[in-house]
N, C-alpha and C positions, 0 to 999 in steps of 0.2 A: 403499707396493708399488701402492695402486690408482692413484693421480695421472700416475708414472711409466706406467703400461700404459695410461692414454686419452690421454698427451704423445705416444708412439710410435706409437698408432693414429692419432692427428688428423694428425701427420708423414706417416705412411706412406700416410695417403688427400690429403693437401698435395701429395705428388710424385707420385703416380699420378692425378692431376689436370692437374697442368703436362704430364708423358711423354705422357698420351693429346693434350690441346690441345697439343703441338709436332707430335702424329706424323700431326694429322687431316691428310686430301688436298688440297691444292690445289682453290681454286673457281673456277669455269670464266674470273669476272671475273679472280682472281692469273695462272691460269695465259695467259691471253691478253694481262696486263699485262708480264708478266716477259717472253713471248715477243716480245713488237712493240721491248720496249728492250732484249731483244738483236740482234734484227733491226738495229735503229736503232744500233747500237753497232757491228755487225758491219759493215756499210752506211758508216760513216763512217773505219772502218781502213783498209778497202779505197780508197775514196777518197783518203785520207793516206800509206800504204803508200808505201814508197820507189822502187815499181818498179811504179809506176800504166801502167796497160795504157791504151791510148789510148781502148778502147771503153769503160772504167768511165768513161771523164770524157763521155761521150755518152748514159747512162743516165739514167732517170729519179730525181730525188730518193727518197731511200728517207727520211725522216721521218714515222715515225707515231706519232697521236695515237689511241688506240682509243676516242675518246670523239666523233670528228668521223665521220658517217656518209661523207664523202668518202672515208675508212680503205680503204671496199670496190673502189672505182675505183682508188684508189693500190698496191692489194695486184694484183689483174689486168693494169691497166699494166705494174707489173716484171715480175711474172711473163711477163709476153706479149711482153716487150724480145722481138726477136731476136738482138741482140749481144750479144758475149760468152761462147756457149757453148762457146768452146773452155777457157775459164779456173774451174777447181776449184770454186775460191775463191763463186765466181758464181751456177754450178750450184747450191751447197750454200744459199748463200743465196736461191736461186731456191725452192729447197724450203721452205726454210723458211719462207717469203711465202709459198705455197700450204696448207702445214700450217693458219699460220693465218688464212688466208681459210676453210680447210673448218672450222675450228674456229668462225669467228666466224659464217658461215651456218647451221651444221651442229648443233653440238653447243650453243652457248652464245645461238642467237639468243632466247629468251626473255629469258637471264638480262639482259645487256645493253641499258642505254639510252645513246643519243647525244645528246650536249646541244649538237650545232652540226652542221650542214652547209657551213661556210665551206672550200672547197677551195685556197682560198687561202693560208690560214694553215698546210696541207700544203706549203706549198713553200717557205716560208720558218720554219725553226725560231726559237722564239720559247726566249733563250739562259737559261739559269738565272742567277740572281741569283748574283752574287758576294759572299762573305765579306770583307770586312775585317778587318784583324786590328790 
């Protein structure tokens, strides 16, 4: 009976540890990374929607790489862009970009390391490798 009890206790401890690990709050880095991906994807969807507004075509490109120092200037330019204010989708995207900028310069300022400052790299996104089947 004693080995069964030890086994149950061990199993309970392992399950508790797994639950605690998955319930951990996001780090600054993970939050910034997920928000930048969300913004980039939303911008792509906006550009490729069937009813693309002409003002969207003139907006600054919004490919974000949080490892590139130029992302700060890219976000500032996008938020300050005067066009498309009549579009709800663009306003929502600008709000998300403003939030990302604030997180980058305020909350995560000491946690992030910029690996490059190549501003041209943010103009032409690198395509992910295609998988061959």
